[in-house]
C-alpha positions as CSV (number, residue, x, y, z in Angstrom):
1,M,52.4,35.7,96.6
2,F,48.6,37.0,97.1
3,T,45.5,35.4,95.4
4,S,42.1,36.9,94.1
5,F,38.7,34.9,92.8
6,Y,37.4,35.0,89.2
7,L,34.1,32.8,88.1
8,N,34.9,32.0,84.5
9,K,32.6,32.1,81.4
10,R,30.8,28.7,82.0
11,F,29.4,29.7,84.8
12,Y,27.6,33.1,83.5
13,Y,26.9,30.8,80.2
14,L,25.6,28.6,82.6
15,G,23.3,32.1,84.3
16,S,22.1,32.9,80.6
17,L,21.1,29.3,80.0
18,A,18.9,29.4,84.0
19,V,17.0,32.7,83.1
20,M,16.3,31.5,79.1
21,L,15.0,28.4,81.2
22,F,13.0,30.9,83.6
23,I,11.3,33.1,80.8
24,I,10.6,29.8,78.6
25,S,8.8,28.6,82.0
26,Y,6.2,31.0,81.3
27,L,4.9,29.0,78.4
28,V,6.3,25.7,79.2
29,P,6.0,25.6,83.6
30,V,7.5,22.2,83.8
31,L,10.8,24.1,82.2
32,F,10.8,26.7,85.8
33,T,11.7,23.2,88.1
34,V,14.0,22.6,85.7
35,A,15.9,26.4,85.7
36,L,15.7,26.1,89.2
37,A,17.2,22.5,89.7
38,L,20.4,24.1,87.1
39,I,21.0,27.0,88.8
40,L,20.8,25.1,92.3
41,L,23.6,22.8,90.8
42,S,25.4,26.1,89.2
43,V,26.1,26.7,92.9
44,L,26.9,23.4,94.3
45,A,29.4,23.1,91.3
46,V,30.7,26.9,92.7
47,A,31.5,25.6,95.6
48,V,32.9,22.3,95.3
49,D,35.4,24.2,92.4
50,T,36.2,27.1,94.0
51,L,37.2,24.6,97.7
52,L,39.1,22.6,95.2
53,L,41.0,25.6,94.3
54,Y,41.5,27.3,97.1
55,S,42.0,24.4,100.0
56,K,45.7,24.8,99.9
57,A,48.4,26.8,97.8
58,G,48.6,24.6,94.9
59,L,51.1,26.5,92.8
60,D,54.3,27.5,92.5
61,A,56.5,29.6,90.0
62,F,59.9,31.0,89.6
63,R,61.6,32.9,86.5
64,I,65.0,32.3,85.8
65,T,67.1,34.7,83.3
66,G,70.5,36.0,82.9
67,D,72.2,38.8,84.4
68,R,72.5,40.2,81.0
69,F,70.5,40.6,78.0
70,S,72.8,40.4,74.2
71,L,71.4,43.7,72.1
72,G,69.6,42.7,69.0
73,D,69.4,39.0,69.8
74,E,66.6,36.3,71.7
75,N,67.7,35.8,75.0
76,K,65.6,32.8,76.3
77,V,63.8,33.4,79.9
78,T,62.3,30.0,81.7
79,I,59.4,30.1,84.3
80,E,59.6,26.9,86.4
81,I,55.6,26.3,87.2
82,E,54.9,23.5,90.1
83,N,51.6,22.6,90.5
84,A,50.6,20.5,94.0
85,Y,47.3,19.9,93.4
86,R,46.3,16.0,92.9
87,F,44.9,17.0,90.0
88,P,45.0,18.2,86.1
89,I,44.4,22.1,85.8
90,A,44.5,24.2,83.4
91,V,47.1,27.4,83.9
92,T,47.2,30.5,82.1
93,V,50.9,32.0,81.9
94,I,51.0,36.5,82.4
95,D,54.8,36.8,82.6
96,E,55.8,41.2,83.4
97,I,58.0,41.6,81.0
98,P,59.4,45.0,80.4
99,V,58.0,47.5,78.6
100,R,60.4,48.7,76.7
101,F,59.1,45.7,74.9
102,Q,55.6,47.0,74.4
103,D,54.4,43.9,74.5
104,R,50.9,44.0,76.1
105,K,49.0,40.6,74.5
106,W,51.8,38.6,76.4
107,K,50.2,34.7,77.7
108,R,50.8,31.9,77.3
109,R,48.3,28.6,78.1
110,L,49.7,25.2,79.7
111,A,47.7,22.4,81.0
112,M,49.7,20.5,84.0
113,D,49.2,17.0,85.0
114,A,48.6,16.0,89.2
115,G,51.6,17.0,90.7
116,S,53.9,17.9,87.9
117,Q,56.2,20.3,87.2
118,Q,56.3,22.5,83.9
119,D,59.8,24.7,82.5
120,L,57.9,27.8,80.6
121,D,60.5,28.4,77.8
122,Y,59.7,31.8,75.7
123,E,62.5,34.8,74.1
124,L,63.1,38.0,73.8
125,R,65.0,40.1,71.9
126,P,65.6,43.5,73.5
127,L,66.6,46.3,71.1
128,E,68.2,49.8,73.2
129,R,71.3,48.6,75.5
130,G,70.2,50.0,79.2
131,V,68.6,48.6,82.7
132,Y,65.0,46.1,81.7
133,E,63.0,45.5,84.6
134,F,60.8,42.6,85.2
135,G,57.8,42.4,87.4
136,N,55.5,40.1,88.7
137,I,54.4,36.6,87.8
138,N,50.4,36.0,87.7
139,L,49.1,32.5,86.4
140,F,45.8,31.7,86.4
141,A,45.0,27.6,87.2
142,S,41.1,26.2,86.8
143,S,40.4,22.8,87.5
144,P,38.5,20.2,85.1
145,L,34.9,22.0,86.1
146,K,36.4,25.4,84.5
147,L,33.7,27.5,86.8
148,V,36.5,28.9,88.8
149,T,39.9,30.9,88.3
150,R,42.5,31.3,90.8
151,R,45.0,34.0,89.9
152,Y,48.3,33.4,92.1
153,S,50.4,36.1,92.0
154,F,54.6,35.8,92.5
155,D,56.5,38.8,93.3
156,Q,59.8,38.6,91.2
157,P,61.3,41.7,90.3
158,Q,64.4,41.6,88.4
159,K,66.3,43.7,86.8
160,V,68.9,42.9,83.6
161,K,71.3,45.3,81.9
162,V,71.3,44.8,77.6
163,Y,74.6,45.0,76.5
164,P,76.0,44.9,72.9
165,S,75.7,41.2,71.3
166,Y,77.9,39.8,73.5
167,L,76.4,36.1,71.7
168,Q,77.5,37.0,68.4
169,M,80.6,37.8,70.1
170,R,80.6,34.1,71.6
171,R,79.8,32.4,68.5
172,F,82.6,33.8,66.6
173,Q,84.7,33.1,69.1
174,L,84.0,29.2,69.1
175,L,84.2,29.3,65.7
176,A,87.8,31.1,65.6
177,T,88.8,28.8,68.6
178,A,87.5,25.7,66.1
179,H,88.7,27.1,63.0
180,R,86.0,27.4,61.2
181,L,85.3,31.4,60.7
182,Q,84.2,30.5,56.6
183,D,81.0,28.9,58.8
184,A,79.8,32.4,59.5
185,G,80.7,33.5,56.3
186,V,84.4,34.8,56.8
187,K,86.8,34.2,53.4
188,R,89.4,32.5,53.8
189,M,92.3,34.6,53.3
190,R,95.9,33.1,51.9
191,R,98.6,34.4,53.4
192,L,100.9,36.7,51.1
193,G,104.5,36.1,51.9
194,H,105.8,36.2,55.5
195,S,105.5,38.2,58.7
196,L,108.6,40.1,59.8
197,E,108.8,38.0,63.0
198,F,111.0,35.2,63.0
199,E,110.3,32.6,65.4
200,Q,112.7,29.4,64.9
201,I,114.5,27.0,62.6
202,K,113.6,23.5,62.8
203,E,113.7,20.6,60.6
204,Y,112.3,20.4,56.8
205,V,109.0,18.4,56.8
206,S,106.9,17.3,53.7
207,G,104.5,19.3,52.6
208,E,106.4,22.6,53.6
209,D,107.3,25.5,51.0
210,Y,110.3,24.5,50.0
211,R,110.9,28.3,49.4
212,T,111.8,28.7,53.4
213,I,114.7,26.2,53.5
214,N,117.6,28.0,55.4
215,W,121.1,26.7,53.3
216,K,123.5,27.3,55.3
217,A,121.8,25.6,58.7
218,T,120.6,23.0,56.2
219,A,124.7,22.5,55.7
220,R,125.7,22.2,59.2
221,R,123.6,19.5,59.7
222,G,123.2,17.5,57.0
223,D,119.1,17.8,57.4
224,L,116.7,20.2,55.1
225,M,116.4,22.6,58.0
226,V,113.8,25.6,57.2
227,N,113.0,29.2,58.7
228,N,109.6,29.1,60.9
229,Y,107.5,32.0,60.7
230,T,104.8,33.1,62.5
231,D,102.2,35.5,62.3
232,Q,103.0,39.3,63.7
233,R,101.4,39.8,66.9
234,S,100.8,42.8,69.3
235,Q,99.7,44.7,66.8
236,Q,97.3,47.8,67.8
237,I,93.6,47.8,66.0
238,Y,91.5,50.5,67.4
239,C,87.7,50.4,66.5
240,I,86.3,54.3,66.1
241,I,82.9,55.0,66.4
242,N,80.9,58.2,65.4
243,K,78.1,58.5,67.6
244,G,76.7,61.9,66.0
245,R,73.6,62.5,64.3
246,V,74.4,60.1,61.3
247,M,74.6,56.8,63.2
248,K,70.6,57.7,64.5
249,M,69.1,56.3,61.7
250,P,67.4,52.7,62.3
251,F,67.8,49.4,60.4
252,E,65.5,46.4,61.7
253,G,65.1,47.9,64.6
254,L,68.7,49.1,65.8
255,T,70.3,52.2,65.1
256,L,73.8,51.8,63.0
257,L,75.6,53.0,66.1
258,D,74.1,49.6,67.6
259,Y,75.3,47.6,64.7
260,A,78.8,49.6,64.9
261,I,78.8,48.2,68.5
262,N,78.4,45.1,68.1
263,A,80.7,45.0,65.3
264,S,83.4,46.8,67.1
265,L,83.0,44.3,70.1
266,V,83.4,41.4,67.6
267,L,86.3,42.3,65.5
268,A,88.2,43.7,69.4
269,N,87.0,39.9,70.4
270,V,88.9,38.5,66.9
271,A,91.9,41.0,67.5
272,L,92.6,39.5,71.0
273,L,92.2,36.1,70.2
274,R,95.2,36.9,67.3
275,Q,97.0,38.2,69.5
276,D,96.7,41.6,69.0
277,K,96.0,44.9,71.2
278,A,92.9,46.1,70.8
279,G,91.2,49.5,72.0
280,L,88.0,52.1,71.5
281,I,87.1,55.4,71.0
282,T,83.7,57.5,70.6
283,Y,83.1,60.2,70.2
284,A,80.7,62.7,68.7
285,E,81.2,66.2,69.5
286,N,83.9,65.5,72.1
287,I,85.8,62.5,72.6
288,D,83.3,60.3,75.1
289,A,85.6,56.9,75.8
290,F,89.6,56.3,75.0
291,L,90.6,52.7,75.5
292,T,94.1,52.4,75.1
293,A,94.9,49.3,73.3
294,H,95.4,46.5,75.4
295,K,95.3,42.5,75.1
296,K,95.5,41.8,79.0
297,P,93.1,39.0,80.1
298,G,90.4,42.0,81.1
299,Q,90.7,44.5,78.4
300,L,87.6,42.6,76.1
301,N,85.4,43.0,79.6
302,Q,85.8,46.8,80.3
303,I,85.4,47.1,76.1
304,L,82.5,45.7,77.0
305,E,81.6,47.7,79.8
306,T,82.4,50.9,77.9
307,L,80.3,50.2,74.6
308,Y,77.5,49.4,76.8
309,N,77.0,52.7,78.1
310,Q,76.9,54.7,74.7
311,S,74.4,56.6,73.0
312,T,73.3,58.7,69.7
313,G,72.5,62.6,70.3
314,F,71.5,64.5,67.7
315,F,75.0,66.6,67.1
316,E,77.7,67.1,64.2
317,S,80.7,64.8,65.6
318,D,84.4,66.7,65.2
319,P,86.6,64.8,63.0
320,E,89.3,67.9,63.8
321,R,88.6,66.8,67.8
322,L,89.0,63.0,66.6
323,F,92.2,63.6,65.2
324,T,94.1,65.7,67.6
325,V,93.4,63.0,70.4
326,I,94.2,60.1,67.9
327,R,97.9,62.0,67.1
328,G,98.4,62.7,71.0
329,R,97.9,59.4,72.2
330,I,98.4,56.9,69.5
331,T,102.0,56.7,68.9
332,Q,102.9,54.1,67.6
333,R,101.0,53.0,63.3
334,S,97.9,51.3,64.3
335,L,94.8,50.2,62.3
336,L,92.0,52.7,63.0
337,V,88.8,50.9,62.3
338,L,85.8,54.3,62.4
339,F,82.5,53.4,61.9
340,T,80.7,56.1,60.3
341,N,77.7,57.4,57.8
342,F,77.8,59.7,54.7
343,E,74.8,60.8,53.2
344,S,75.5,63.2,50.6
345,M,79.2,63.6,49.0
346,E,79.4,67.1,50.7
347,S,79.6,65.8,54.3
348,L,82.3,63.3,53.4
349,Q,84.2,66.3,51.6
350,R,83.5,68.7,55.4
351,E,85.6,65.9,57.1
352,L,87.8,64.3,54.6
353,P,91.0,66.9,55.7
354,S,90.6,65.6,59.2
355,L,90.2,61.3,57.6
356,K,93.8,62.4,55.1
357,R,95.9,63.1,58.3
358,M,95.0,59.9,59.9
359,A,95.8,58.0,57.4
360,H,98.8,59.7,56.7
361,Y,99.9,59.1,60.1
362,H,97.9,55.1,60.3
363,L,96.0,52.6,58.3
364,L,92.9,53.8,58.2
365,I,89.5,52.0,57.0
366,I,86.3,54.1,56.9
367,V,83.2,51.5,57.2
368,F,80.1,53.3,56.4
369,F,76.7,52.2,55.0
370,E,74.6,51.2,52.4
371,N,70.8,52.7,52.6
372,T,68.7,49.8,52.2
373,E,65.8,51.8,51.8
374,L,67.4,53.2,48.4
375,K,68.0,49.5,47.8
376,K,64.6,48.8,47.8
377,L,63.1,51.9,45.6
378,T,65.7,51.3,43.1
379,E,64.3,47.9,42.7
380,K,61.1,48.6,42.9
381,K,58.5,48.4,39.9
382,V,57.7,51.3,38.0
383,V,54.5,51.9,37.0
384,T,53.7,55.8,37.1
385,T,55.5,59.1,36.4
386,E,56.5,59.9,39.9
387,D,57.7,56.6,40.3
388,I,60.1,57.0,37.7
389,Y,61.1,60.3,39.8
390,I,61.7,58.2,42.7
391,R,63.5,55.8,41.3
392,T,65.9,58.2,39.4
393,I,66.5,60.5,42.6
394,A,67.0,56.8,44.8
395,E,69.7,55.7,41.8
396,K,71.2,59.3,42.3
397,Y,72.6,58.7,45.8
398,Q,72.9,54.9,45.6
399,Q,75.6,56.4,42.9
400,E,76.8,59.0,45.4
401,K,77.7,56.2,47.8
402,K,79.9,54.4,45.1
403,L,81.4,57.7,44.2
404,M,82.5,58.5,48.3
405,V,84.3,54.9,48.1
406,K,86.6,56.1,44.9
407,E,86.6,59.4,46.8
408,L,88.7,57.8,49.6
409,Q,90.8,55.5,47.8
410,M,92.2,58.4,45.4
411,H,93.6,59.4,49.6
412,G,94.8,56.5,50.3
413,I,92.1,56.2,52.5
414,I,90.4,52.0,52.9
415,A,86.8,52.5,51.8
416,M,84.0,49.5,52.9
417,L,80.4,50.2,52.1
418,T,78.4,47.7,53.7
419,P,74.9,47.1,54.4
420,P,74.2,46.9,58.5
421,Q,73.3,42.9,58.8
422,L,76.7,42.1,57.0
423,L,78.6,44.9,58.9
424,T,79.9,42.4,61.3
425,I,80.8,39.7,58.5
426,N,82.8,42.1,56.3
427,A,84.9,44.2,59.1
428,I,86.5,40.5,60.2
429,N,87.3,39.7,56.6
430,K,88.7,43.1,55.9
431,Y,90.4,42.6,59.3
432,L,92.4,38.8,58.4
433,E,92.6,40.5,54.6
434,L,95.2,43.4,56.0
435,K,96.4,41.1,58.4
436,N,97.5,38.1,55.6
437,R,99.3,40.8,53.2
438,Q,101.1,42.3,56.4
439,V,100.4,45.7,56.1
440,I,98.7,46.4,59.2
C-alpha cells in the first residue's frame, strides 16, 4: 500500500475568494484584513485536515471475486472496505478492472461512518473468453472538512479466467433437478410409446397406463401387474461446433461461436443428467478437439476446459475432414448436434454432400442462425425507394434461410433455424423432443 496527498476543490475555492477580496480591498481597504484572515484560516484548516487524515492508516480494502467468470453473464465482484478513522469520511473508489472491459470511467462513491466496514458490490459482464487481470484498488478519502484528500493504493493483482457460461448451465441444472425446466422456456414433452429398455414388473397402482398390464404375470400372481419401463440411457450425444469464419458474426457483444459454446455446455450437462453420454467436436480447416462421448464424473469439467480454449478464425471449415473423423471414430449410432451457419444457398450446397453422409450413419441436427439484422430491416418503415430495395433484398435473404431448412429436411437432416438469444432453449427442446420420440 502507498498513499499520496491532494488538495480538494474547496481549498482552491477559498483561495480564489481570498484573491477577489484582495483585489476589491483596493477600493474597500477593510476587506484586506478579511482576505488575510481567510488565508490564515484556510492554511490552518488544511493543516488540521491533513493531521486528521495522516495521523494513522485509516483505510483498508480487499477485493473478493471468483477464480473464474461466466461468459456473457453478470459476475459479482465485492470490495471490502474498512474505516479505522474515528470520524465519518467520504470515499471515492476506483478499482482497476481488466482493460478488456474498456471502462475508463469506473468510479464509485461511498459515505462511511466512523469505525465502520462496508462492502461495495458491482458486476462485470465479459464478452470474450480468456484471462482477465485486475490491478490495484484506489481509495480517495476525505474528512468532513473536505479540504484534503488522501489516496490509498492497495496492490491487489488478480487473474480471472472467463469460461463459457457455467452460470447458465447451473441454472438449467437446478431447474432440471427440480423438474422445472419449463420455467426457463423448455417445453413439456409428452412421451410417445415406451422405450425398449425394460426395467421390472411391479404391482399396478391406480392411475398407471392400463396398456402396460402384464397379463401373464397377473394370472400367476392373482393381482394386476404392470411392466415398468425406463428411458433409454447411455445414448451418445455429440455437440459439434464449426469454428470457421461463418461463426465470427457478432450479436449483442458475443460471436455466434460463443453462443454455440454456451449452448453446447448446457446441452451436454442436460444430456449427462439424463444419463446419456456427452461428447464434443470442434473443427475448422482441421479437427481441433475431439472428446469421446462418456458419462464419467469428470466429463462435464473436461468439456468446459476444452470449450474455454476455442476461438474463431478466418478460415473455411472442412466438412469432408469432419465426416472422415466421425466415420472413423464414432462407431455407435449417435445424435450429432452441429452448430454452424449458412448465409446463402450456395454455401449450404457446398457442404450438403458431407452432411448427407453423416446423416446416413447418425441422427444429425443442423443448428444455424437467423440474421436478426435482416429481420430489423424487414420490419423497418418504408419511406424512400432505397428503403424498398433494402427491404426487398432483406426479405429475399430471409426467405432463403427458410428454403435452407426445407432443403436439409428433404435429405433426412433435422434443421433448426434459431435466433442467437434462443439457441440454448431451442437446442434443449429439440434434444428432449427426440429423446421422448425415441428416435435417437
